[in-house]
N, C-alpha and C positions, 0 to 999 in steps of 0.2 A: 714957375712957382713950384717949390718943393712939396712933396707929398707929406701930409700930416702923419707923424708917427703915432701908432696906437699905444694906448696905455696897457699895462699888463692885464687888467681886468677885462678890457675890451677884447684883447687877444684871446684870453681864456674863454670868453663868451662865444667868440667866433669859432674857436676850435671845437667847443662843445656842439655848436650848431653844425659844423662840418661833419663831425662824427655821427650825429643824429641823422643828418641828410644822407650821408653815405649809407648808413644802416637801413634807411627807408627806400633807398634807390632814387632819391630826389636829385636828379642830375642838374636841374635848374638851381637848386639851393647850393649844391656842391660848386657849380660854376660861378655863382655869385661870390662865394667866399674865396675861391681861387683867384678871382679878379681882384679882390682886396689884397690878397697875399702877394700879388705882383708888385705892390708898392710898399710892402712891409716884410723885410727880410726875416725878422724873427718869427712872424706868423708862418711864413713859408717854411722855415726850418722845423717848426713844431708840427706842421701838416706832414712834412716828409717823414718825421719820426713816427707819427701815427700810422702813416701808410706802411712803413717798414714793420711796425708792430702787428698790423693787420695781416700782412703777408706771412710773417713768422707764425702767428696763431693759426692761420689757414693751413700752413705746411704741417704743423704739429697735428692739427685735427685730421688731415688726410693720412698721415702716418698712423695715427691711432685707429682710424677706420680700416686701413689695410691690415693691421695686426689683430684688432678685436672685432671688426665689423662696426656697424653704426652704434656708437655709445648711446645709452639711454641718458637723457638729461633731465629726468624727472626729479622732483624734490624729495621723493620718498622711495629710495632704491630698495629698502627692506620690504616694501609691500607691493611693488608693481609686478613682481614675478619675472622680470627680465634680468639677465646677467649684468652685474656691475662690478668691474674690477676697481680696486681702490684708487689707482693712479688716474684712470679715465674719469672717475667720479670727481676727483679733486680738480683735474684740469678743466672739465666741463663747467664746474662751479665757478672757477676763476674766470673763464672766458665769458660766462653769462653775467658775472658781476660787472665786467667792463663794458657790456653792451648797454646802449641807451635805449630805453623802451620807446616804442613808437608813440608819437604825440597824437 
């Protein structure tokens, strides 16, 4: 019996759940979605793209830390009293925008 192909909205929902579970460190949730991806090549490709993007953002974050120290990721850099270079502030804002809040 052939595996049922997922619809694009189902894939999107599972991909969002994967990212959320990954961010929370929910290995059971990640594993369950990876199990589904074993039977859906498109979902697997999307997960691999997300994993590559996470790795790239972590590498950028590490390079920024090496150069600037730990960047402040507060919402009000003008009032917190810590140093904020413009590039780090923008990159941190973009990285935080892409993170899924914990449920």
